[in-house]
N, CA, C and O atoms as CSV, one atom per row, in Angstrom:
chain,resi,resn,atom,element,x,y,z
A,1,MET,N,N,44.248,64.334,82.640
A,1,MET,CA,C,45.355,64.858,82.112
A,1,MET,C,C,46.608,64.597,83.206
A,1,MET,O,O,46.445,64.968,84.369
A,2,ALA,N,N,47.539,64.116,82.903
A,2,ALA,CA,C,48.818,63.639,83.699
A,2,ALA,C,C,49.567,64.885,83.751
A,2,ALA,O,O,49.337,65.811,82.973
A,3,GLU,N,N,50.639,64.929,84.838
A,3,GLU,CA,C,51.558,66.184,84.803
A,3,GLU,C,C,52.892,65.617,84.230
A,3,GLU,O,O,53.409,64.510,84.382
A,4,ALA,N,N,53.284,66.686,83.540
A,4,ALA,CA,C,54.644,66.527,83.029
A,4,ALA,C,C,55.744,66.339,84.324
A,4,ALA,O,O,55.521,66.788,85.448
A,5,ASN,N,N,56.801,65.693,83.995
A,5,ASN,CA,C,57.755,65.476,85.093
A,5,ASN,C,C,58.931,66.502,85.022
A,5,ASN,O,O,59.789,66.431,84.142
A,6,PRO,N,N,58.926,67.455,85.991
A,6,PRO,CA,C,60.062,68.383,86.177
A,6,PRO,C,C,61.346,67.597,86.988
A,6,PRO,O,O,61.237,66.851,87.961
A,7,THR,N,N,62.512,67.973,86.327
A,7,THR,CA,C,63.680,67.545,87.131
A,7,THR,C,C,64.470,68.815,87.151
A,7,THR,O,O,64.798,69.384,86.109
A,8,HIS,N,N,64.811,69.310,88.492
A,8,HIS,CA,C,65.530,70.348,88.811
A,8,HIS,C,C,67.062,70.124,88.689
A,8,HIS,O,O,67.610,69.246,89.355
A,9,TYR,N,N,67.702,70.868,87.893
A,9,TYR,CA,C,69.339,70.734,88.054
A,9,TYR,C,C,69.978,71.709,88.656
A,9,TYR,O,O,70.965,71.460,89.348
A,10,VAL,N,N,69.487,73.041,88.476
A,10,VAL,CA,C,70.458,74.129,89.088
A,10,VAL,C,C,69.229,75.230,89.656
A,10,VAL,O,O,68.136,75.382,89.111
A,11,ASP,N,N,69.613,75.801,90.641
A,11,ASP,CA,C,68.803,76.861,91.206
A,11,ASP,C,C,69.620,77.468,92.344
A,11,ASP,O,O,69.487,77.222,93.543
A,12,ASP,N,N,70.754,78.560,91.595
A,12,ASP,CA,C,71.619,79.128,92.516
A,12,ASP,C,C,71.558,80.589,92.464
A,12,ASP,O,O,72.581,81.260,92.600
A,13,GLY,N,N,70.251,81.183,92.248
A,13,GLY,CA,C,70.170,82.607,92.593
A,13,GLY,C,C,70.568,83.296,91.168
A,13,GLY,O,O,70.135,84.432,90.974
A,14,ARG,N,N,71.248,82.769,90.308
A,14,ARG,CA,C,71.471,83.347,89.038
A,14,ARG,C,C,70.688,82.776,87.905
A,14,ARG,O,O,70.135,83.476,87.056
A,15,VAL,N,N,70.665,81.437,87.930
A,15,VAL,CA,C,69.662,80.695,86.919
A,15,VAL,C,C,69.141,79.616,87.671
A,15,VAL,O,O,69.633,79.169,88.708
A,16,ARG,N,N,67.981,79.165,87.021
A,16,ARG,CA,C,67.117,77.937,87.410
A,16,ARG,C,C,67.051,77.191,86.293
A,16,ARG,O,O,66.666,77.746,85.264
A,17,VAL,N,N,67.434,75.704,86.267
A,17,VAL,CA,C,67.427,75.005,85.004
A,17,VAL,C,C,66.540,73.783,85.322
A,17,VAL,O,O,66.846,73.068,86.277
A,18,THR,N,N,65.590,73.543,84.660
A,18,THR,CA,C,64.665,72.591,84.707
A,18,THR,C,C,64.539,71.765,83.451
A,18,THR,O,O,64.403,72.289,82.346
A,19,GLN,N,N,64.590,70.362,83.658
A,19,GLN,CA,C,64.198,69.553,82.439
A,19,GLN,C,C,62.773,69.111,82.466
A,19,GLN,O,O,62.418,68.433,83.430
A,20,TRP,N,N,61.874,69.419,81.494
A,20,TRP,CA,C,60.579,68.772,81.342
A,20,TRP,C,C,60.443,67.789,80.516
A,20,TRP,O,O,60.800,67.874,79.341
A,21,SER,N,N,59.870,66.659,81.073
A,21,SER,CA,C,59.646,65.332,80.270
A,21,SER,C,C,58.114,65.248,80.203
A,21,SER,O,O,57.403,65.455,81.187
A,22,PHE,N,N,57.661,64.941,79.018
A,22,PHE,CA,C,56.250,64.708,78.700
A,22,PHE,C,C,56.095,63.220,78.307
A,22,PHE,O,O,56.633,63.014,77.219
A,23,ALA,N,N,55.576,62.212,78.804
A,23,ALA,CA,C,55.453,60.892,78.529
A,23,ALA,C,C,54.552,60.577,77.426
A,23,ALA,O,O,54.806,59.664,76.640
A,24,GLN,N,N,53.447,61.344,77.339
A,24,GLN,CA,C,52.253,61.077,76.438
A,24,GLN,C,C,51.571,62.366,76.266
A,24,GLN,O,O,51.880,63.385,76.883
A,25,ALA,N,N,50.484,62.260,75.264
A,25,ALA,CA,C,49.693,63.214,74.833
A,25,ALA,C,C,48.801,63.468,75.998
A,25,ALA,O,O,48.176,62.575,76.569
A,26,GLY,N,N,48.768,64.801,76.343
A,26,GLY,CA,C,47.954,65.112,77.693
A,26,GLY,C,C,48.664,65.511,78.858
A,26,GLY,O,O,48.195,66.129,79.813
A,27,ASP,N,N,49.757,65.137,78.715
A,27,ASP,CA,C,50.630,65.409,79.990
A,27,ASP,C,C,51.072,66.991,79.993
A,27,ASP,O,O,51.521,67.479,78.956
A,28,ALA,N,N,50.944,67.723,81.102
A,28,ALA,CA,C,50.865,69.113,81.158
A,28,ALA,C,C,51.756,69.499,82.393
A,28,ALA,O,O,51.915,68.819,83.406
A,29,THR,N,N,52.311,70.740,82.104
A,29,THR,CA,C,52.885,71.522,83.056
A,29,THR,C,C,52.180,72.099,84.259
A,29,THR,O,O,52.762,72.416,85.297
A,30,GLY,N,N,50.697,72.225,84.012
A,30,GLY,CA,C,50.021,72.937,85.058
A,30,GLY,C,C,50.041,74.470,84.611
A,30,GLY,O,O,51.048,74.938,84.079
A,31,PRO,N,N,49.026,75.154,84.817
A,31,PRO,CA,C,49.245,76.595,84.727
A,31,PRO,C,C,50.228,77.167,85.565
A,31,PRO,O,O,50.469,76.764,86.703
A,32,HIS,N,N,50.844,78.191,84.951
A,32,HIS,CA,C,51.855,78.707,85.694
A,32,HIS,C,C,52.318,80.093,85.176
A,32,HIS,O,O,52.224,80.353,83.977
A,33,VAL,N,N,52.816,80.981,86.062
A,33,VAL,CA,C,53.354,82.430,85.580
A,33,VAL,C,C,54.877,82.274,85.560
A,33,VAL,O,O,55.433,81.730,86.514
A,34,HIS,N,N,55.573,82.727,84.515
A,34,HIS,CA,C,56.904,82.725,84.554
A,34,HIS,C,C,57.476,83.973,85.379
A,34,HIS,O,O,57.188,85.129,85.069
A,35,GLU,N,N,58.293,83.653,86.431
A,35,GLU,CA,C,58.610,84.864,87.078
A,35,GLU,C,C,59.820,85.770,86.484
A,35,GLU,O,O,60.065,86.934,86.802
A,36,PHE,N,N,60.482,85.007,85.599
A,36,PHE,CA,C,61.706,85.505,84.952
A,36,PHE,C,C,61.717,85.348,83.544
A,36,PHE,O,O,60.960,84.496,83.079
A,37,ASP,N,N,62.458,86.033,82.747
A,37,ASP,CA,C,62.931,85.742,81.395
A,37,ASP,C,C,63.425,84.159,81.328
A,37,ASP,O,O,63.845,83.558,82.318
A,38,TYR,N,N,63.325,83.658,80.186
A,38,TYR,CA,C,63.699,82.276,80.183
A,38,TYR,C,C,63.969,81.951,78.776
A,38,TYR,O,O,63.397,82.576,77.884
A,39,LEU,N,N,65.010,80.782,78.461
A,39,LEU,CA,C,65.305,80.114,77.439
A,39,LEU,C,C,64.744,78.750,77.478
A,39,LEU,O,O,64.703,78.104,78.525
A,40,VAL,N,N,64.245,78.236,76.170
A,40,VAL,CA,C,63.851,76.742,76.166
A,40,VAL,C,C,64.843,76.194,75.200
A,40,VAL,O,O,65.245,76.832,74.227
A,41,ILE,N,N,65.216,75.005,75.501
A,41,ILE,CA,C,66.092,74.208,74.694
A,41,ILE,C,C,65.531,72.952,74.409
A,41,ILE,O,O,65.724,72.037,75.210
A,42,PRO,N,N,64.775,72.739,73.255
A,42,PRO,CA,C,64.382,71.388,73.050
A,42,PRO,C,C,65.186,70.098,72.917
A,42,PRO,O,O,66.086,70.061,72.078
A,43,ILE,N,N,64.970,69.216,73.553
A,43,ILE,CA,C,65.731,68.033,73.394
A,43,ILE,C,C,65.487,67.084,72.241
A,43,ILE,O,O,66.334,66.708,71.431
A,44,THR,N,N,64.147,66.736,72.282
A,44,THR,CA,C,63.502,65.880,71.280
A,44,THR,C,C,62.768,66.580,70.202
A,44,THR,O,O,62.706,66.151,69.050
A,45,GLY,N,N,62.243,67.615,70.594
A,45,GLY,CA,C,61.105,68.268,69.672
A,45,GLY,C,C,60.003,67.588,69.718
A,45,GLY,O,O,60.034,66.445,70.174
A,46,GLY,N,N,58.901,68.108,69.291
A,46,GLY,CA,C,57.637,67.727,69.460
A,46,GLY,C,C,56.326,68.764,69.292
A,46,GLY,O,O,56.581,69.948,69.072
A,47,GLU,N,N,55.094,68.385,69.380
A,47,GLU,CA,C,54.064,68.998,69.287
A,47,GLU,C,C,53.620,69.241,70.634
A,47,GLU,O,O,53.650,68.369,71.502
A,48,LEU,N,N,53.194,70.458,70.825
A,48,LEU,CA,C,52.648,71.051,72.179
A,48,LEU,C,C,51.381,71.828,72.048
A,48,LEU,O,O,51.159,72.286,70.927
A,49,THR,N,N,50.550,72.049,72.948
A,49,THR,CA,C,49.363,73.026,72.897
A,49,THR,C,C,49.722,73.905,74.048
A,49,THR,O,O,49.976,73.417,75.149
A,50,VAL,N,N,49.749,75.177,73.823
A,50,VAL,CA,C,49.993,76.304,74.669
A,50,VAL,C,C,48.547,76.917,75.225
A,50,VAL,O,O,47.761,77.456,74.446
A,51,VAL,N,N,48.319,76.807,76.409
A,51,VAL,CA,C,46.833,77.219,76.883
A,51,VAL,C,C,47.076,78.640,77.663
A,51,VAL,O,O,47.599,78.656,78.778
A,52,SER,N,N,46.715,79.657,77.087
A,52,SER,CA,C,46.838,80.891,77.917
A,52,SER,C,C,45.998,81.144,78.911
A,52,SER,O,O,44.987,80.443,78.931
A,53,GLN,N,N,46.129,81.980,79.782
A,53,GLN,CA,C,45.314,82.323,80.994
A,53,GLN,C,C,43.995,82.371,80.614
A,53,GLN,O,O,43.152,81.835,81.333
A,54,ASP,N,N,43.654,82.982,79.496
A,54,ASP,CA,C,42.073,83.337,79.063
A,54,ASP,C,C,41.641,81.963,78.490
A,54,ASP,O,O,40.501,81.936,78.025
A,55,GLY,N,N,42.316,80.894,78.449
A,55,GLY,CA,C,41.699,79.639,77.947
A,55,GLY,C,C,42.029,79.487,76.398
A,55,GLY,O,O,41.621,78.485,75.810
A,56,ALA,N,N,42.715,80.405,75.766
A,56,ALA,CA,C,42.871,80.493,74.322
A,56,ALA,C,C,44.105,79.376,74.069
A,56,ALA,O,O,45.046,79.293,74.858
A,57,GLU,N,N,43.991,78.553,72.909
A,57,GLU,CA,C,44.885,77.588,72.771
A,57,GLU,C,C,45.637,77.926,71.376
A,57,GLU,O,O,45.101,78.468,70.409
A,58,ALA,N,N,46.967,77.505,71.461
A,58,ALA,CA,C,47.759,77.636,70.205
A,58,ALA,C,C,48.750,76.450,70.075
A,58,ALA,O,O,49.392,75.939,70.993
A,59,GLY,N,N,48.752,76.148,68.921
A,59,GLY,CA,C,49.875,74.938,68.734
A,59,GLY,C,C,51.165,75.433,68.724
A,59,GLY,O,O,51.384,76.618,68.472
A,60,MET,N,N,52.168,74.523,69.008
A,60,MET,CA,C,53.548,75.056,68.986
A,60,MET,C,C,54.241,73.647,68.493
A,60,MET,O,O,53.834,72.560,68.903
A,61,VAL,N,N,55.211,73.770,67.671
A,61,VAL,CA,C,56.059,72.769,67.393
A,61,VAL,C,C,57.550,73.005,67.846
A,61,VAL,O,O,58.141,73.958,67.339
A,62,GLN,N,N,58.118,72.312,68.646
A,62,GLN,CA,C,59.470,72.460,69.132
A,62,GLN,C,C,60.327,71.715,68.220
A,62,GLN,O,O,60.046,70.590,67.806
A,63,VAL,N,N,61.483,72.430,67.886
A,63,VAL,CA,C,62.388,71.463,66.943
A,63,VAL,C,C,63.750,71.144,67.755
A,63,VAL,O,O,64.510,72.039,68.125
A,64,ALA,N,N,63.942,69.967,67.957
A,64,ALA,CA,C,65.174,69.432,68.531
A,64,ALA,C,C,66.223,70.309,68.470
A,64,ALA,O,O,66.616,70.585,67.336
A,65,GLY,N,N,66.773,70.813,69.395
A,65,GLY,CA,C,68.334,71.608,69.410
A,65,GLY,C,C,68.031,73.147,69.000
A,65,GLY,O,O,68.959,73.956,68.993
A,66,VAL,N,N,66.721,73.531,68.663
A,66,VAL,CA,C,66.651,74.966,68.258
A,66,VAL,C,C,66.081,75.599,69.449
A,66,VAL,O,O,65.007,75.124,69.817
A,67,PRO,N,N,66.568,76.573,70.136
A,67,PRO,CA,C,66.169,77.383,71.349
A,67,PRO,C,C,65.562,78.371,71.001
A,67,PRO,O,O,65.794,78.925,69.926
A,68,TYR,N,N,64.505,78.854,72.001
A,68,TYR,CA,C,63.870,80.077,71.828
A,68,TYR,C,C,63.614,80.827,73.321
A,68,TYR,O,O,63.850,80.239,74.376
A,69,ARG,N,N,63.172,82.010,73.268
A,69,ARG,CA,C,63.060,82.536,74.605
A,69,ARG,C,C,61.654,82.922,74.933
A,69,ARG,O,O,60.821,83.012,74.032
A,70,GLY,N,N,61.360,83.149,76.156
A,70,GLY,CA,C,60.128,83.716,76.674
A,70,GLY,C,C,60.412,84.811,77.634
A,70,GLY,O,O,61.525,85.043,78.106
A,71,ASN,N,N,59.273,85.498,77.900
A,71,ASN,CA,C,59.360,86.786,78.751
A,71,ASN,C,C,58.765,86.442,80.054
A,71,ASN,O,O,57.887,85.585,80.147
A,72,ALA,N,N,59.249,87.128,81.108
A,72,ALA,CA,C,58.807,87.153,82.494
A,72,ALA,C,C,57.267,87.489,82.348
A,72,ALA,O,O,56.856,88.170,81.409
A,73,GLY,N,N,56.530,87.032,83.222
A,73,GLY,CA,C,54.989,87.421,83.219
A,73,GLY,C,C,54.284,86.621,82.168
A,73,GLY,O,O,53.090,86.870,82.001
A,74,THR,N,N,54.844,85.705,81.445
A,74,THR,CA,C,54.083,84.887,80.567
A,74,THR,C,C,53.319,83.778,81.502
A,74,THR,O,O,53.898,83.146,82.386
A,75,SER,N,N,52.041,83.647,81.200
A,75,SER,CA,C,51.094,82.852,82.071
A,75,SER,C,C,50.341,81.972,81.128
A,75,SER,O,O,49.469,82.449,80.402
A,76,HIS,N,N,50.662,80.648,81.113
A,76,HIS,CA,C,50.194,79.387,80.404
A,76,HIS,C,C,50.320,78.094,81.186
A,76,HIS,O,O,50.787,77.938,82.314
A,77,ASN,N,N,49.750,77.098,80.258
A,77,ASN,CA,C,49.806,75.807,80.608
A,77,ASN,C,C,50.388,75.130,79.344
A,77,ASN,O,O,49.802,75.379,78.291
A,78,VAL,N,N,51.366,74.382,79.308
A,78,VAL,CA,C,51.923,73.590,78.237
A,78,VAL,C,C,51.626,72.242,78.308
A,78,VAL,O,O,52.030,71.514,79.215
A,79,VAL,N,N,50.835,71.831,77.251
A,79,VAL,CA,C,50.315,70.400,77.309
A,79,VAL,C,C,50.795,69.594,75.824
A,79,VAL,O,O,50.699,70.008,74.669
A,80,SER,N,N,51.297,68.401,76.297
A,80,SER,CA,C,51.726,67.609,75.016
A,80,SER,C,C,50.619,67.215,74.055
A,80,SER,O,O,49.544,66.768,74.453
A,81,ALA,N,N,50.875,67.369,72.963
A,81,ALA,CA,C,49.827,67.120,71.814
A,81,ALA,C,C,50.449,65.930,71.012
A,81,ALA,O,O,50.018,65.774,69.870
A,82,SER,N,N,51.376,65.102,71.454
A,82,SER,CA,C,52.057,64.103,70.940
A,82,SER,C,C,52.135,62.837,71.643
A,82,SER,O,O,52.372,62.963,72.844
A,83,ASN,N,N,51.992,61.571,71.191
A,83,ASN,CA,C,51.979,60.314,71.741
A,83,ASN,C,C,53.642,59.958,72.124
A,83,ASN,O,O,53.959,59.226,73.062
A,84,ASP,N,N,54.539,60.578,71.275
A,84,ASP,CA,C,55.893,60.337,71.679
A,84,ASP,C,C,56.203,61.385,72.892
A,84,ASP,O,O,55.558,62.369,73.256
A,85,VAL,N,N,57.515,60.782,73.427
A,85,VAL,CA,C,58.111,61.545,74.539
A,85,VAL,C,C,58.594,62.860,73.973
A,85,VAL,O,O,59.187,62.939,72.897
A,86,ILE,N,N,58.308,63.894,74.757
A,86,ILE,CA,C,58.868,65.320,74.527
A,86,ILE,C,C,59.678,65.745,75.885
A,86,ILE,O,O,59.241,65.667,77.033
A,87,ILE,N,N,60.919,66.198,75.487
A,87,ILE,CA,C,61.720,66.714,76.460
A,87,ILE,C,C,62.392,67.994,76.241
A,87,ILE,O,O,63.129,68.085,75.260
A,88,PHE,N,N,62.235,69.021,77.041
A,88,PHE,CA,C,62.902,70.294,76.874
A,88,PHE,C,C,63.731,70.535,78.145
A,88,PHE,O,O,63.661,69.878,79.183
A,89,VAL,N,N,64.491,71.537,77.906
A,89,VAL,CA,C,65.361,72.170,79.181
A,89,VAL,C,C,64.858,73.751,79.273
A,89,VAL,O,O,64.829,74.480,78.282
A,90,GLU,N,N,64.531,74.106,80.392
A,90,GLU,CA,C,64.046,75.517,80.731
A,90,GLU,C,C,65.051,76.157,81.561
A,90,GLU,O,O,65.287,75.749,82.699
A,91,VAL,N,N,65.662,77.160,81.029
A,91,VAL,CA,C,66.573,78.009,81.725
A,91,VAL,C,C,66.056,79.382,82.140
A,91,VAL,O,O,65.868,80.229,81.266
A,92,GLU,N,N,65.856,79.607,83.208
A,92,GLU,CA,C,65.078,80.807,83.831
A,92,GLU,C,C,66.302,81.557,84.301
A,92,GLU,O,O,67.152,81.003,84.998
A,93,LEU,N,N,66.393,82.861,83.905
A,93,LEU,CA,C,67.352,84.047,84.010
A,93,LEU,C,C,66.960,84.614,85.317
A,93,LEU,O,O,66.392,85.705,85.272
A,94,VAL,N,N,67.151,84.093,86.428
A,94,VAL,CA,C,66.853,84.674,87.797
A,94,VAL,C,C,67.511,85.873,87.861
A,94,VAL,O,O,66.787,86.868,87.844
A,95,ASP,N,N,68.784,86.052,87.934
A,95,ASP,CA,C,69.515,87.333,88.042
A,95,ASP,C,C,70.792,87.380,87.171
A,95,ASP,O,O,71.861,87.010,87.657
A,96,ALA,N,N,70.719,87.795,85.982
A,96,ALA,CA,C,71.757,87.584,85.153
A,96,ALA,C,C,72.821,88.752,85.262
A,96,ALA,O,O,73.802,88.779,84.520
A,97,ARG,N,N,72.578,89.709,86.218
A,97,ARG,CA,C,73.552,90.483,86.584
A,97,ARG,C,C,74.465,90.175,87.786
A,97,ARG,O,O,75.386,90.933,88.092
A,98,ALA,N,N,74.202,89.102,88.424
A,98,ALA,CA,C,74.977,88.666,89.493
A,98,ALA,C,C,76.258,88.002,88.874
A,98,ALA,O,O,76.281,87.300,87.862
A,99,SER,N,N,77.298,88.347,89.654
A,99,SER,CA,C,78.751,87.784,89.296
A,99,SER,C,C,78.863,86.487,89.542
A,99,SER,O,O,78.337,86.016,90.550
A,100,GLY,N,N,79.527,85.750,88.711
A,100,GLY,CA,C,79.621,84.304,88.982
A,100,GLY,C,C,81.008,84.048,89.830
A,100,GLY,O,O,81.864,84.928,89.927
A,101,SER,N,N,81.123,82.914,90.357
A,101,SER,CA,C,82.282,82.707,91.191
A,101,SER,C,C,82.944,81.525,90.793
A,101,SER,O,O,83.964,81.162,91.379
């Protein structure tokens, strides 16, 4: 299993923006726990397998341009189930109460 490629764009104390790219089936983020609530914006869409901390697997289909949210404390590994490239942007809400400048 190869690693998915993260590209970090913003990490400013308010939000953390990362683009995830999966080149082929089996590419994975690696097990992780989300520290913050987050939004996912699929760029390409595609089929993924979400593996929870206890090893349970669930299929997921991302639809290009259709965002969804996740909660802090979510623990999983996200694995590509597609031979096509899958790209999505993850926006973590580090501190939504901080004022912008």
